[in-house]
C-alpha angles and dihedrals in degrees: 000000000000090000091054091050091050091050091051090048091049092049091049092049093050090048092052090048091053091049090050092049091049092050091049092050097048093046090073090071106072124192137150122245114257097266097047119094135206112214123227088171121167097358108179111190111188136169131198131195133235121198114341099336121127129187141214141183126225093303088071091200107078102071114185141160090239130031134176128202095201096215117175113156148116114246132193121219117277139172137212135166097204110012095248098090126031131199135198133186146170126253118250090201120033093201100050096026091229109175121244100227092198090061097054109126131192119233120183118218140255108028145078091290091067099043091101093050111036139013112223128185138120137267108203128179126203133184105230094170134096098251137048117275120216137180091039114179137178110212124197123218119188107193123197125342116005136172128258090222099041116120132199120186132187110190122185111240134185122258088253090058097254114143120236094209127096132205111293095017099076109138099014099165092345109071115095133193141160091256132028100233114147118239136177113230124212110260106178141032090253089064098254116160125238128219115303115270124204111201117227121233092195100100101208138095123196115223123205116257112277122223119206112300092002125128141201119214128210132180110226121211128180119182147133110255111231092195092062112107092230094056098101139112095274090060099041124129098046119145148207097213101169125017115176132185121200117195117204134180143162120235114224110241115230 
């Protein structure tokens, strides 16, 4: 009789251990439930020039010393491994944020279908002066309250608009967050995970030297990363109220 009781106790203990391991594993995938929103309210993305540098957005024609993106929206969590395809899902557990794999949806970017999940534009820099500009840098400035799971990415792109990133390498050296906690973004419709990405908290990107009338082009992404462990109901409602980029460079003296 004692042997039977011990067996039952052992089986119960093993079962509880498996449940605990499962909960620990799923807790690494953090998503809000469907009716919970993440606020990207009153985002003001601005850039300012130093020396002879001028800037443009995705139109690539209206070069100015100061540009504004005029972003004011509420965005739900999303995930992408390369910026070309975005995914969103519902949480199966509001406390842990465990993702409901059956709810994962595919959203192509850019376009109106992704407006509630990611802001996409460009930040382009051109040398409009008479001499070469070196030591060009794009510096981030997050003012006021900002989210633990917010992400900002500047990805170098070709003049023709073709991205230089590949699946699993999105954000290598260009994804920024408040904390540098690794996460694995969703990379396919089936819910597969891409290579682990560790966000940088060093808010600066070095730009190649710019000869006269030459430009450097960057795709700009702003989103809330669903695969971040802090992206769950308990932490909803966080904001990125004021995101500023300062572009600096040094003219080469003749």
